[in-house]
N, C-alpha and C positions, 0 to 999 in steps of 0.2 A: 411519481413524486420524488422517490429516493434513488440516489445513485450510490451504490456500495462500491467504492473505488479500490477496495482491497479485501478479497475473500479467498478462501482455500477450500472450495467445494470438492477438490480432488482428495481431500483428507479422508482417511479410513473411518473417521468418526461419522461420516455421512454414508457409509457403504450400505446401511440397512434401508435407507429411505431417500437416497440422493435424488432420483428422478421425480419422485412424488413431491419432494420439497421444492425442487427447482421449477417444476411445472406450476406450483402454487404461488410463487413469488410475485409475478406480475399482478395477480389478483389481490395481493396484499399491499400494493402500492410501491413495489420495487421495480423501477423502470429499466435500470441498467446495472450491470455488475462487471467488474474486471476481476477475473480469477487469476491469481498470481502464482507463478511457478517458483520452486525452490531448488530443483535439481532436474536431471534429465527426465525422469519418469513423471514428475508433477508438472513440468512444463509441457510435455507431450499431452498429458491429460487435460491441461488447461486449454490447449488448442482444440482438442476434441470436444470439450464442453462448449466452447465458443461456436463450433459448427453445429452442435446439437440444438442450441437455444439461441434464437435471434438476438436476445437482449444481453447475452454474455459476450464479453471480449476477453482476450488473454494477454498476460505479460509473461515473458519467459526469461529465465536466468538461474543462476546458482546462488543460493542463500549462503551467508558466511558459515553457518553450521555444516553446510555440505561442501565447503571449499575443497576439502581433501578428496572429493570425488571428481574434481575438475581434471580433465585430461587434454591432450593435444587436439582431440577431435571436438571438444566442447564448443569452441568458438564457431566452428563450421555448422554445428547443429543449431546454434542461435541464429546464424545468418540464414539458414534454410527456413526456420520458423518465421523469421522476421519478414520474409517475402509474402507471408499469408496476410491478406487484408484485415483479418480479424485479430492480428497481433498488434498491440498498440503501445507497448513499452518493453524495456529491458528491466527485469526485476523478478524477484526481490533480491537485491544485491546490497552489499555493505560490509559492516564490521560488527562483531558481537564478542565482547571480552568478558561476558558473564561466565562462560564456560571455556574449556579447552584453550587456555592461554598459550600453550606451547605451539598452537597453530596460528598465532598472530601474523607472522610473516606470510604464511600461505594465504590467509584471508586477505591481506593487503595486496598480494600479487594477483589474486583472482578478481578482486574488486577493480584493480587498475586495468586488467585485461578487458573486463566487461565495460568499463567506462570508455575505453578506446573503441570498443565495438559499437557502443551507442553513438559515438561521434561519427564513426564510419557510416553507420546506418541512418544517421539523422533521426534518432528516436529518443524520447524522454526516458529517464531512469527513475525507478522506485527504490529508495534508499532505506535500508534497515540499519539503525545505529543504536546499539545498546552498550552503554558503559564504555564507549570508544570515541567520544565526541572529538577530542583533540586530533587523533590520527585521521578520523573520517574527514574532518574539515580540512586538514592539511592536504589530503589526497584530492579532495574535490576542488580545492583552490587551483590545482594544476590543470583543471579542465573548465576554463571560464565560459566556453561556448555551449556547454551542456544545458539542457532543460531537465528539470527533475522535481521530485517531491520527497520530503522526509515523511515516511509513513509512521504512524503511532508516535508522533513527535514527543520527545522526552527531554529535550535540552532546555537551556535557559532562555529568558527573553532577549538577552544580549546576543546569544548565538542565533536566535530566530531573526533578529534584525539583519544580521549579515546574510543569512540564507535568503531572506526576502529581498535584499538588495540585489541578489543575483537574478531576480524574477522567478524564483522557485515557489513551490507550494508546501503547505504543511497539512498532514492528515491527522484527524482526531477520531477516536473510537471509544469503546467502553471504559478504557483506562481513566478517562476524565470523570467517571462517575464514582470512582473509588475514593475512600477517605485518604487524605494526604495528597490530593492532586492539586495542591496550591500553586505549584509552578506552572502547570498546564493552564490553570485559570488566569494567571498573569499573562501568559502568551495569548490566550484567547481574547483578552481585553485589548491587546495592542495590535493584533494582526489585521491587516486590511481585509474587508469582507470578500474581495475577489481573489484571495490566495488561500482559502480554507477549503479542505475536502473532508467529506464524511466517509467513514469506512467502518468495517466490523473487525477485520482480521479473523473472521470466523473460520473454524469453530472455537477460536480462542477469545479471551477477553470479553466475555459476556458482561453487559452492563449491570450495575446494581440498581435495584434489588433483584437478585436472581430467583425470581418467583417460579420458574419452570425448568430448573436444572442449570447446569453449567455450560452446556453446549450453546454456542452463539450461532445466529444466522441473520441474514439481512433484514428480516422483519423487525429486529430489535434496534435498527438505526433510529427509530422514532425516539427512543430513550436518550440517545446521544444528542439528537437535535433538541430535545427538551432542555437538557442541561446547558447546551450552548446558548439557547434562547434566553434562559434565565440570566446568564452572565452578560449577554448583550442587550437585554431589555427589549427583546423582540419576540416573535412567535416561532414555534417549531416549523410551521409551514413556510415562513419566509427563509429560515435557515436552509430547509430542504431545497427550496427553489434556487437560492443563490448558489448552494453547493452543487446542485445539478448542472448549472451553467458553467461553473468553474471546472468541474470534472470533464464535461464535454470539450471545453476549450483546451484543457491540459492534454487530454488523450487524442485530440483532433477528431472528435466525433460530431457529426451533424445532427 
């Protein structure tokens, strides 16, 4: 029923019960997951998890927080992983100006390198954009042939219109259940139904109310679907069905 298009089950927060939890997800209505890398180690583990579980796929890349660990060999590692049929995207890549502003140029250079790789490999990209909207959009405009999605979309409705005009997708997660998510609600009301993706970003961004702790996992997508359904005057089941088809189309899954 649910496709979690952005998860981090490689995170140490899952070390105690990772295999038990992942084995239980299909029985809880989670049919597909894309586990998203952030650096060399997490990308490698994403691929390993994808081979351990039939319903998991992998994205590989260097997150802006990890841009300083990018080396001359990193591009070749991505190329090698991308040959694996269970690797479906380059990500999580992008810009994040919330921390480490002295690394802005490094982040931009690493993003540019990975966008060029995605073009070379003909793969979609998963974009992380936090407090860097202007620079992120400027860089992406230089790559008009790319396919991609903005995960955990936090921009304005006007910015969303431009992204959607490229044929891109927007991902929504537990952040939309927080107080003050007014801008996200505005975007939800204007986005075409065929450009919306569901995600958790787990173990982060657990939806409200957090009745069972702060750690998030794919089973909590139902709460995200409920909030979207309320905004769109439809049912959570229909939201899940539409977003399942959107995710399969975006990642090229049958």
